[in-house]
VEXKOLNU-609009 format. One line per field, with one value per residue (C-alpha): z, x, y; residue in one letter. Coordinates in Angstrom, 1 decimal, always signed. Layout:
! residues N
c3: [Z|...];
c1: [X|...];
c2: [Y|...];
residuo: [a|...];
This chain:
! residues 381
c3: [+64.6|+61.2|+58.7|+56.5|+53.2|+51.3|+48.0|+49.1|+47.2|+47.6|+48.9|+48.8|+52.1|+53.0|+55.3|+57.8|+58.4|+56.3|+59.0|+57.3|+57.2|+56.5|+53.7|+53.0|+48.9|+47.5|+45.7|+43.1|+43.8|+44.9|+46.2|+49.4|+50.1|+51.9|+53.4|+51.8|+53.9|+51.6|+52.8|+53.0|+52.7|+55.9|+54.9|+55.0|+51.5|+50.3|+51.6|+47.6|+44.5|+41.5|+39.0|+35.4|+34.1|+32.0|+28.6|+27.1|+29.9|+28.9|+25.4|+26.4|+28.6|+25.2|+22.0|+20.4|+20.9|+20.2|+18.0|+17.6|+17.7|+21.7|+23.4|+22.3|+23.1|+26.5|+29.1|+29.9|+28.8|+25.6|+27.1|+25.3|+22.8|+23.9|+21.8|+23.3|+26.7|+26.1|+24.9|+27.5|+30.0|+27.4|+28.4|+32.5|+32.7|+34.2|+32.6|+32.1|+34.3|+32.5|+34.8|+33.6|+30.2|+31.4|+34.1|+30.2|+28.4|+31.2|+31.4|+26.9|+27.5|+30.2|+27.7|+25.4|+27.7|+28.8|+24.8|+23.8|+26.7|+26.0|+22.2|+23.5|+25.4|+22.9|+20.4|+21.5|+21.5|+18.3|+16.2|+17.9|+16.5|+13.6|+13.0|+14.7|+11.6|+9.3|+10.8|+10.5|+6.9|+5.8|+7.6|+5.7|+2.6|+3.1|+4.2|+0.2|-1.5|+0.8|-0.2|-3.8|-3.9|-2.6|-5.1|-7.8|-6.8|-6.2|-9.8|-11.1|-9.3|-10.8|-13.8|-13.9|-12.0|-15.0|-17.5|-16.2|-18.2|-16.2|-12.4|-11.0|-12.5|-11.0|-7.7|-6.3|-6.7|-4.5|-1.3|+0.4|-2.3|-0.6|+0.2|-2.6|-5.0|-4.8|-5.5|-8.3|-10.2|-9.6|-11.2|-14.9|-14.7|-15.4|-17.0|-19.0|-18.1|-20.1|-19.0|-19.0|-20.5|-18.9|-20.1|-17.9|-13.8|-13.8|-10.2|-6.7|-3.2|+0.3|+1.7|+5.4|+6.2|+10.2|+9.7|+10.9|+6.7|+4.3|+1.8|-1.2|-4.7|-7.8|-10.6|-13.5|-17.5|-19.2|-23.0|-23.6|-22.4|-19.4|-16.1|-13.0|-9.5|-8.2|-4.6|-3.4|+0.3|+2.0|+4.7|+7.6|+6.7|+3.9|+0.8|-1.5|-3.0|-5.5|-4.0|-6.8|-5.1|-5.7|-8.9|-10.0|-8.2|-7.2|-6.7|-5.8|-8.1|-11.0|-8.4|-11.1|-11.1|-7.7|-7.3|-9.9|-9.7|-5.8|-5.2|-1.6|+1.6|+0.2|+1.9|+0.0|+0.5|-1.7|-1.9|-1.6|-2.0|+2.3|+2.9|+5.5|+4.0|+5.2|+3.0|+4.4|+2.9|+3.0|+6.8|+6.7|+7.4|+10.8|+11.2|+14.4|+14.8|+11.6|+10.1|+6.0|+4.6|+0.8|-1.2|-4.8|-5.9|-8.8|-12.1|-11.6|-11.8|-9.4|-5.3|-2.6|+0.8|+3.9|+7.1|+10.2|+13.6|+15.9|+18.8|+17.8|+16.6|+13.3|+13.2|+15.8|+13.1|+10.0|+11.4|+13.0|+9.2|+7.1|+7.9|+7.7|+5.9|+2.8|-0.3|-0.7|-0.2|+3.1|+0.8|+2.9|+2.8|+3.9|+4.5|+2.5|+3.8|+1.1|+3.7|+2.0|+1.4|+1.4|-0.2|-0.2|-4.1|-2.6|+1.2|+2.7|+5.6|+7.0|+8.7|+9.3|+9.1|+7.2|+6.3|+6.6|+3.0|+0.2|+1.5|+4.0|+6.2|+7.2|+5.7|+6.8|+9.4|+7.9|+4.5|+4.1|+4.7|+1.2|+2.9|+5.3|+7.4|+8.2|+11.0|+14.0|+13.4|+9.9|+8.0|+5.1|+4.2];
c1: [+137.8|+138.2|+137.0|+140.3|+140.7|+141.5|+139.3|+136.3|+137.8|+136.8|+139.5|+139.9|+139.0|+140.9|+139.4|+142.3|+144.9|+147.7|+150.5|+154.5|+156.6|+160.5|+161.4|+165.7|+166.1|+169.6|+171.2|+173.7|+176.8|+178.8|+175.8|+174.5|+171.7|+168.4|+165.7|+162.7|+159.1|+156.7|+153.4|+152.1|+149.3|+148.8|+145.0|+144.1|+144.2|+140.6|+140.0|+139.7|+140.3|+139.2|+142.2|+141.8|+143.5|+146.9|+145.2|+149.0|+149.2|+146.1|+146.9|+150.8|+148.6|+146.6|+147.1|+144.3|+142.5|+138.6|+136.3|+132.8|+131.0|+132.5|+132.8|+128.7|+127.6|+125.5|+126.9|+123.2|+123.7|+122.2|+118.6|+118.7|+115.7|+113.0|+113.4|+116.7|+115.0|+112.7|+115.6|+117.1|+114.2|+113.8|+117.2|+117.3|+114.3|+114.0|+112.8|+109.3|+107.1|+105.7|+102.4|+100.8|+100.6|+99.6|+96.9|+96.0|+95.1|+93.3|+90.9|+90.1|+90.1|+87.3|+85.1|+85.9|+83.6|+81.5|+80.8|+79.8|+77.5|+75.6|+75.2|+73.7|+71.4|+70.2|+69.5|+66.1|+65.2|+66.9|+64.8|+61.4|+62.4|+63.1|+59.6|+57.4|+59.3|+58.1|+54.9|+54.4|+55.6|+53.6|+50.3|+50.8|+51.5|+47.7|+47.1|+48.2|+46.6|+44.0|+43.5|+44.3|+40.7|+39.1|+39.9|+39.3|+35.9|+35.0|+35.5|+34.4|+30.7|+31.2|+31.8|+28.0|+26.9|+28.0|+26.7|+23.4|+20.1|+17.5|+16.6|+16.2|+19.9|+20.8|+19.2|+21.3|+24.3|+23.3|+23.3|+20.1|+18.2|+14.7|+15.2|+16.1|+13.9|+11.1|+13.9|+15.1|+11.4|+10.9|+14.3|+14.2|+10.9|+12.3|+15.8|+15.0|+17.3|+20.2|+23.2|+26.6|+28.8|+32.4|+35.8|+37.8|+38.9|+41.7|+41.8|+40.4|+41.0|+40.0|+36.9|+37.5|+33.4|+34.5|+31.6|+31.7|+31.8|+34.8|+34.0|+36.5|+36.2|+36.3|+37.0|+35.5|+35.9|+31.9|+30.8|+31.0|+33.9|+32.5|+34.8|+32.1|+33.8|+32.0|+31.1|+31.6|+30.9|+32.4|+30.3|+31.1|+30.2|+32.0|+29.8|+30.4|+27.7|+27.3|+25.9|+23.9|+22.4|+26.1|+26.7|+23.9|+23.8|+20.3|+18.2|+14.6|+14.2|+16.1|+17.8|+17.1|+13.0|+12.9|+14.1|+12.4|+9.1|+9.2|+7.0|+5.5|+4.1|+7.0|+9.6|+13.0|+16.1|+18.7|+22.9|+23.9|+27.0|+26.6|+28.7|+27.7|+26.0|+24.7|+21.7|+18.0|+14.9|+11.1|+10.1|+13.3|+15.0|+15.6|+18.8|+18.7|+15.9|+17.7|+21.4|+21.5|+23.4|+23.9|+22.9|+24.4|+25.0|+26.7|+26.0|+23.1|+22.5|+20.7|+21.2|+18.7|+19.6|+18.4|+17.3|+17.5|+16.4|+19.4|+20.7|+19.1|+20.9|+20.7|+22.8|+25.3|+25.3|+25.8|+28.6|+30.8|+30.7|+32.3|+35.5|+35.5|+39.5|+38.4|+38.4|+36.0|+32.5|+31.2|+28.5|+25.5|+22.9|+19.7|+16.0|+14.9|+11.6|+9.0|+6.3|+3.1|+2.8|+6.4|+7.2|+10.7|+12.2|+15.0|+15.0|+13.8|+13.9|+17.3|+14.4|+17.3|+21.3|+20.6|+24.4|+27.4|+28.5|+27.1|+26.5|+24.4|+26.3|+21.9|+19.6|+17.4|+15.0|+11.4|+11.4|+10.4|+6.8|+5.3|+3.6|+4.3|+2.6|+4.6|+6.9|+5.5|+6.8|+7.1|+5.6|+3.4|+2.5];
c2: [+67.2|+68.0|+65.3|+63.3|+65.6|+62.7|+61.6|+58.8|+55.4|+51.6|+49.1|+45.5|+44.4|+41.0|+38.2|+38.5|+41.1|+40.9|+39.8|+41.5|+39.4|+39.7|+38.3|+38.0|+38.5|+38.1|+40.8|+40.4|+39.8|+42.9|+44.5|+44.7|+42.8|+44.7|+43.3|+44.3|+43.6|+41.4|+41.0|+36.9|+35.5|+33.3|+32.2|+28.7|+27.2|+25.3|+21.8|+20.4|+22.3|+21.2|+19.3|+19.0|+15.8|+16.2|+15.4|+14.9|+12.3|+10.5|+9.8|+8.8|+6.4|+5.0|+2.7|+3.8|+7.0|+6.6|+7.5|+10.0|+6.4|+5.0|+8.8|+9.3|+5.1|+4.8|+2.4|+0.9|-2.5|-4.5|-6.2|-9.1|-10.3|-11.7|-15.3|-15.1|-15.6|-18.1|-19.8|-19.1|-20.1|-23.2|-24.4|-23.9|-26.0|-28.8|-32.3|-33.3|-35.1|-37.9|-38.3|-35.5|-37.3|-40.6|-37.9|-36.2|-39.7|-41.3|-38.3|-38.2|-42.2|-41.5|-38.7|-40.7|-44.2|-41.7|-40.3|-43.6|-44.6|-41.3|-42.2|-45.7|-45.0|-42.2|-44.3|-45.9|-41.8|-41.2|-44.4|-43.1|-38.7|-40.6|-42.8|-39.3|-37.9|-40.0|-40.3|-36.5|-37.0|-39.2|-37.6|-34.4|-36.3|-38.0|-34.1|-33.0|-36.4|-35.3|-31.6|-32.6|-35.1|-32.4|-29.1|-32.0|-33.1|-29.4|-28.5|-31.6|-30.5|-26.9|-28.4|-30.0|-27.3|-24.9|-27.7|-28.5|-27.3|-28.5|-26.6|-31.0|-31.3|-27.9|-28.8|-31.6|-29.6|-26.2|-25.5|-25.6|-26.8|-26.5|-22.8|-21.6|-23.2|-21.1|-18.7|-20.5|-20.3|-17.1|-16.2|-18.6|-17.5|-14.2|-15.3|-18.9|-21.4|-22.2|-23.9|-21.8|-23.8|-24.5|-24.1|-23.9|-23.5|-20.0|-20.2|-20.9|-19.8|-19.9|-17.3|-16.9|-17.1|-17.5|-20.8|-24.6|-24.7|-23.9|-22.2|-21.8|-19.8|-20.4|-18.0|-19.9|-19.4|-20.1|-21.1|-18.2|-16.3|-14.7|-14.7|-15.9|-16.6|-19.3|-20.6|-24.0|-25.2|-28.2|-28.4|-30.7|-33.9|-33.9|-32.4|-30.3|-28.2|-24.8|-21.3|-20.5|-17.3|-15.7|-17.5|-15.3|-12.2|-13.0|-9.9|-9.7|-8.0|-6.5|-3.0|+0.0|-1.5|-1.4|+1.9|+3.8|+1.9|+2.5|-0.6|+0.6|-1.9|-3.8|-5.7|-7.6|-8.9|-7.0|-7.6|-4.3|-1.6|+0.3|+3.6|+6.3|+9.5|+12.7|+12.9|+13.9|+14.5|+14.3|+11.5|+11.1|+14.6|+14.6|+13.6|+13.3|+11.1|+8.9|+7.6|+7.6|+4.6|+4.7|+1.5|+0.7|-2.4|-4.5|-3.5|-1.0|+2.4|+3.3|+4.5|+4.5|+6.0|+3.9|+5.2|+3.2|+5.1|+6.4|+4.6|+1.1|-2.1|-1.9|+1.5|-0.9|-3.4|-1.3|+1.1|-2.2|-3.4|-0.1|+1.0|+4.4|+4.0|+0.9|+2.5|+0.1|+0.0|-2.8|-5.8|-7.2|-8.6|-6.6|-6.5|-3.7|-1.7|+0.8|+1.8|+2.5|+6.1|+6.8|+10.4|+10.5|+9.6|+7.1|+6.7|+3.3|+2.0|-0.4|-3.3|-5.9|-6.7|-10.5|-11.1|-9.6|-11.3|-11.9|-15.4|-17.0|-19.0|-20.5|-19.2|-17.1|-18.0|-16.1|-15.0|-11.3|-10.4|-9.7|-6.3|-4.3|-1.0|+2.5|+2.7|+4.5|+8.1|+8.1|+11.4|+10.9|+14.3];
residuo: [m|a|r|d|k|r|p|i|e|l|r|t|v|d|d|q|p|a|v|k|v|v|v|p|r|l|g|l|e|g|q|p|v|r|l|i|p|e|n|k|d|t|r|q|a|p|a|a|r|l|e|l|p|n|l|e|a|l|d|t|r|r|s|h|q|p|g|v|e|v|l|i|a|t|d|e|p|t|a|p|h|a|e|e|a|w|s|q|a|a|g|q|s|g|p|v|a|w|g|w|f|a|l|v|g|l|v|l|a|a|a|v|i|w|s|i|s|h|i|r|q|a|e|p|q|v|r|e|e|q|m|q|v|a|e|a|a|e|e|s|a|a|s|d|r|a|l|k|a|m|i|e|g|m|e|r|q|v|k|a|f|c|e|a|g|s|l|e|a|m|l|p|l|l|r|h|p|e|q|v|r|p|l|m|e|r|y|y|a|q|n|p|l|q|a|l|g|f|k|r|v|g|k|f|e|g|a|m|m|g|g|k|s|d|f|w|v|f|t|t|e|l|g|d|g|q|i|r|d|i|l|v|e|q|d|p|a|g|r|i|a|v|d|w|e|t|a|v|t|y|q|p|m|n|w|n|d|y|a|r|q|r|p|q|a|t|t|m|d|f|r|v|y|i|r|k|d|n|f|f|t|h|e|f|s|d|a|r|q|w|a|s|f|r|l|t|t|p|g|g|e|e|t|l|f|g|y|v|p|r|g|g|p|v|e|a|a|l|l|a|l|i|d|p|k|a|r|e|p|a|a|a|i|l|r|l|t|l|p|a|g|t|q|s|r|r|g|v|l|i|d|q|v|l|s|t|s|w|v|y|e|d|p|p|a|s|p|a|p|e|s|v|t|p|p|p|g|t|d|s|k];
C-alpha cells in the first residue's frame, strides 16, 4: 500500500470527537437561508471556576475607600498590657478572708511571747558571762601590773649592778654567786674592778632559753656611753639576778693570747662562734678520722680549728647546733683541750659542748681540769 505523500504536521486533538450539528442561521432579508454545518463543543464544563469580583460593584457598595494603613493592618487582636491584666484580675477577685489576718496575728504574738521567755531564761547566763569577762579583764590588769613591777625591779637590779664598785657589793646581785666568785677573782686580778656606771636602759626583750627560768636582755647605756647587753634571770621563786659572765663576756684566758701562746696540756671553757670547716693539718690531717670546725670569738683577731672524732656524740651535737643556711655562726660554750706535744699551730680538741648559747642555765657539773694527757691515737710528730 502506497504511503500518503502529504507532509507530517501537528494537529490539535480534542479529548472527545466533535459532533457536527446543523445550526440554522438567519440570512438577510430577500436572500435565501443556507444551512451551514457548525462544530459544537460537547465537553462538560469544569465543576468550579475562579471568578474575580467586579471591582466597580464593590466600589459602589462602600461609602469610604480604606487607606493603605487599613489594608496592611493585621487582623490579630492586640494583647492587653500586663498592668491591665492585673487590674482585671484584681477587679475579678473576691473579698479577703479576715480569718487569715487573725491567724497571722496569733503567730506573731506567739513569737513575741517565746522571745521574751527565752530572754528571761538567758539573763542569768548573760550575767555570768559578764562576770567572767570582768574577771578576765581584772586578771589581765593584774598581770600587767605584775609585769610592770617585775620590769621595774629588773631595771633597779641592772642599775645596782652597774653602780657596784666592789666584789662584795656585786655578788648578791648575781646568778650562781658561789660558782662565779672564783672566776670573778681571777678576772679582776687582771682587770681592776671599777663601777661600770649607769645612764639608762634603752630597751629590753625576752630571751628564749627553753629552761625553767625567764630571761630578759636589757640594752643598757653605761656611764662612759658604751652600750652593753645585760642578761637578767627571774627564777621560779621570783628572785631576780644578773648574769655576770655574759655581762663581761668572760673567758678563762684572752683568746688572742691563747691562740698565740698555745699553753700545752690545758683545758679551758671558751665562749666561741662555730662554723663547719675542711681544714686538716698535722695530728688532725686525716679527714676520715677527724671533723673540723672553725672557732672565733667576739673581738678576737685569731682563728683556731677545733677537731672532734668522726661519728661521735660531740660531732653530732655540733652539727645539730650549726645551721648551714644561716649567715651568722652558731654560738656555744666549748671545753677546749690542747694536748701536750701538739704540733698543729692552730688545732685544738673539742672535748665537750657545755652550752648551746653563751649562758649557763645551770652551772657546769665539773670545772675544767688543770692539765690533760694526749688523746689516744694522736700523732706527736
